[in-house]
Every structure is written in C-alpha cells, then in structure tokens.
C-alpha positions, 0 to 999 in steps of 0.5 A: 398631807396628800401622797401621790404615788408613782408607779411603774417602769423607767418612764416613771423612774425617768431614765436618761435625766436627772430627778428633776426632770422626770415626769412625776416630778414635774406633774408633781409641782405643777399639782402643788401649786393649787395642794402644796401639801402633796408628797410625791413618792416616785417608786418607779424601777427601771426595766420593770414588767407587768409581772414584775409589778404584780410580784412587787403588789403581792409581796412587798409591804411598804408598796402596799401600804404607799398604795393604800394611803395614796390620794393620786397613783400614776402608772407606766407599765407594760414597754418591757414586756413587749421589748422582748420582741426585739433582739436586734435591729437586724432581727425581725420582731419575734412574732411567734412569742407574740400570743404568750407575750400579749396573753400574759401581759393582759392576764397580769394587768388585770391582776395589778388592776385588781390588786390597786383597787383592793388595796384602795378602791378610792384613790385617782389612778392615772395609767399611760399608754405605750407610745412607739419610739421606733421612727426616732431610730435604727428601729425605723424599720419596724415600725409599723409592725411594732405598731400594731402590736402596740395598738393591742397592748394599748387596747388591754391597757384601756380595758383594764382601765375601763374595769377598775376605774382608772383614767387613760392618759393616751400618750401614743398619739401625743407622740407621733410625729414628734419622735425626734423632739420627745425620744432622747438619745437611746432611741427608746426612752424620752427626752427632757421635753419628751418627759415635759409632754408626758407631765402635761398629758397626765396634768390634762387628765 
C-alpha cells in the first residue's frame, strides 16, 4: 500500500470547506484511479508556520515515521509567516519586520527540506508556492507590495526545492486574475473551485 502524506498549513487542511473538498482529497481521488491501493494521510494544521512545521519534524515521532514511509508528500507552507506582516486593512505592511521574517523563513525552509530528505531520500515531494489572495478583498490596496514579498518568498521555496529534489507546484500564476473565483469568503483561503484548481495543479506536476 502506497502512502500519500499531505503536510502543511490550512490550505492542506482544507480550511473553509468540508473534508471531501480539500485539495489533498481531490488529488488523492484522481491518483486512486490508477493506484487503488493509495492511502491519504492529511496532517495539515491551520495556522502552521515554517518554524512550526520544523518543530513537528524534529519532535513528533508519528510525523517522522509517516514521512519515512510515504511514497508521495505534498507541502503547503509559508503563508502564515508572511501574514505576520499585515496587522489590519488600515495599516501598511510592516516592512521593518520583512528582513527578519524572510531571513528566518529561508533558513527554516532549508532545514525542513533537509529533514524530509534525511527521513525519506526517495519519496516524490511536491511543494506549492504561495499565492496572492489580496486582489479579491479589502487588502487589495496592498496587493502590489504584497506581491513583491510573495515573489521573494517563492524564490526561497524554489531554491529549497532545487536543493532537495522537490517538485515545485507554482500556484501563484494559477491564481492571478481569477481571485474572485478561486478565493473564498474570508478573502484568504481558497473556495471550493480554488481547492479544485490546486489539486489539478499538483496532478499536472
């Protein structure tokens, strides 16, 4: 039996939709057509940051065991690190925090990649880039500024992926111009259509 392990934040957990509509469920169902023995284990955690994930990889024996046994791992992480830069719709992005947050994120991503590869040198690992939800809601005025920060963060995700042989699933361009369809009512998490889009993007890569 092959194990598909979904790790990451609320996007992996399927925040805002019922379980069958989470992207790991949709993706796993498409894979099961060709591999009926596949088993999905979704360990997504709402609000998880890169440092939170790293702590789990270091200290949680169950997660470490699951990583070592998985043939496929998907990962969404980093959005919650960046959310610390925005306090309210009326307050500019906290640019003074930017170098520290991005620096820590870069270092932590590389440690996450190293931990995953030490536990499982051969699994297929697919990691998503961070998308920009701001054009869909009340933060739209900060969208261009946020995009530059997201581009920086996504560069780090791509660099980490190259170093550890992960596949990049680039969600940011998939989202652009379609935010009203793919972003849910909270103006942050995907809608059902958004989760379907993410599942299809993982399936294509």
